[in-house]
BANU-213002 format. One record per residue: x, y, z of N, C-alpha, C in turn. Coordinates in steps of 0.1 Angstrom, whole numbers, plus 5000, padded with zeros to 4 digits. Layout:
XYZXYZXYZ/...
This chain:
187355637930187555777932187155807947/188055877954187755907968186756027968/186356047980185356157982185956297979/187256307983187956437980188056457965/188356357957188456367943187156397937/186156327942184756347936184256487939/184556537951184156677955184956777946/186256747944187056837935186456837921/186156727916185556717902184256787902/183456777912182156847912182357007912/183257047921183557187922184157247909/185057167902185557207889184457217879/183557117879182457117869181557237871/181257267884180457387887181157517883/182457527885183157647881183157657866/183357547858183257557844181857597839/180857547845179457577842179257727844/179657777855179457917858180258007849/181457967846182358037837181758047824/181257937819180557937806179358027806/178558017816177358097817177558247818/178558277825178858427828179758487818/180758417812181758477804181658427789/181758297787181858247773180658267764/179458227769178258247761177958387758/177958477768177758617765178758677756/179958637757181058687747180758637733/180358507731179958467718178758537712/177758567721176658637716176958777713/177758847721178158977718178958997706/179958907703180758907691179958877679/178958787680178058757669177258877665/176658947676175859067673176759177667/177959187672178859287666179159267651/179359137648179659107634178359137625/177259107631175959137624175859287622/176159367632176059517631177059567621/178259517620179259557610178659527596/178159407594177559367581176459467577/175559497587174359577583174859727581/175859767588176459897586177059907572/177759807568178359797555177359797544/176259727546175159717536174559857535/174359927546173760057546174660157539/175960147541176960227534176860207519/176860077516176860047501175560097494/174460097501173160137495173060287495/173360357507173160497508174160577500/175360527498176360607491176660537477/175660507470175760437457176460517447/176460647448177060727438178560757440/179060727453180360747456181160617456/182060597447182660467445183560437457/184160537464185060507475184260457487/183060527490182160487501181560347498/181260317486180760187482181760077485/183060107482184160007484184259987499/184160097507184260087522183059997527/181860017522180759937525180959797522/181559767510181759627507182759567516/183759637521184759587530184059557544/183159647548182459617561181559497560/180959487548180059367546180959237547/182059237540182959127540183459097554/183859197561184359177575183159117584/181959167582180859117589180558967586/180658937574180458797570181558707576/182758757575183858677581183658657596/183258767603183058757617181858657620/180758667613179758567615180158427613/180958407602181458277600182358227611/183258317616184058277627183258237640/182258317643181458287655180658157653/180158137641179458007638180457887640/181657907635182657797636183057777650/183157887658183557867672182457787680/181157827677180057747683180057607679/180357577666180357437661181457367668/182657427669183757357676183457327690/182757417697182357387711181357277711/180457267702179457157702180157027699/181157017690181856897687182756857699/183356947705184156927717183256867728/182056927730181156877741180656737737/180356707725179856577721180956477722/182156507719183356417720183556377734/183556467743183856447757182656427766/181456407760180256377768179756497776/179856617771179356727778178256797771/177356717764176356777756175456867764/175156837777174256917785174857047789/176157057789176857167794176757287784/176357267772176357377762174957417759/173957387767172657437765172557577770/172557667760172557817763171157847769/171057917780169857957785169357867797/169957757799169557667810170457687822/171757677819172857707827172757687842/172957787850173257777864171957727872/170757777868169557727875169357577873/169557527861169457387858170457307866/171757357867172757287874172457277889/171957387894171557387909170457287911/169457277902168357187904168857037903/169857017894170356877893171156847905/171956937910172756917922171856887935/170856957936169956947948168856847946/168656807933167556707929166156777932/166156907930164856977931164357007917/163056997916162457037902162657177899/162757207886162857347882161557417884/160457347881159157407882158257317891/157257377897156357307906155057307899/154557187895153357167887152157117896/152257137909151157087917150257207922/150057297914149157407917149757507926/151057517927151757617935151957577950/151557457954151657417967152957337969/153757377978155057307981154757187990/154957067984154856947992153556897994/
């Protein structure tokens, strides 16, 4: 592999890492939270309007939609994990480590300084 190809591969990997960190993971978290809110809203509807059959049915539908949404988000995350393990990208899916870890790996600098706060 030539230097140009190696540099292009590194740039592509850096782009994918940043894209995942900035777009994909927050979107997964947001949609999971939304599905949980829909489920909780449906449960509240079901409990609070126990005497109204139509409102209870609406609450049941919201709970069902929330469960389906949570299942879809869990499945999406599992598919991403399987894909990463298949193609050797296990370290790329560590949510919360992302860009700072990548920068430390690229520059070979430690993430933390354990020598009492003194540099060098």
